C-alpha positions, 0 to 999 in steps of 0.5 A: 652121601655125597651131596650134588655140586651147583653147576657153576653156569653164567649163561649168556643168550647170544645171537647168532645164526647156524644153518638150520641143519645144524640146529635140527642135530644139536635138538636130536642129539640132545633127545638122544644122549637126555642132555639139554641141547645148550649142555651139548653146545658147551661140550663140542665148542669146549673143544675149540680150546684143544686148537693148537693154532689157534692157542699159538695165534693168541699168545700173539695177539695184543690184549690178550688177558682175557682170551689167555685166561678162557685158554687158560694159559696166563703161565704160558704168557708170562713164560714168552715174555720173559 
């Protein structure tokens, strides 16, 4: 038998405003796929990491260690500095 691994979730409540249309869309989609609204948002926002222009911008930004860690780019930063 394979055991389930616990979700590594360090959730932080945020106070953002989004259009009501998107809230309704996420609610409907989460119901359709049987995932929580939080899981839907988390999944789709994770694609921000794949934006090559954003990644290039992050490499040029000062004091970017935390951001590079979030983007899993620590190794690239060291290569650019050398």
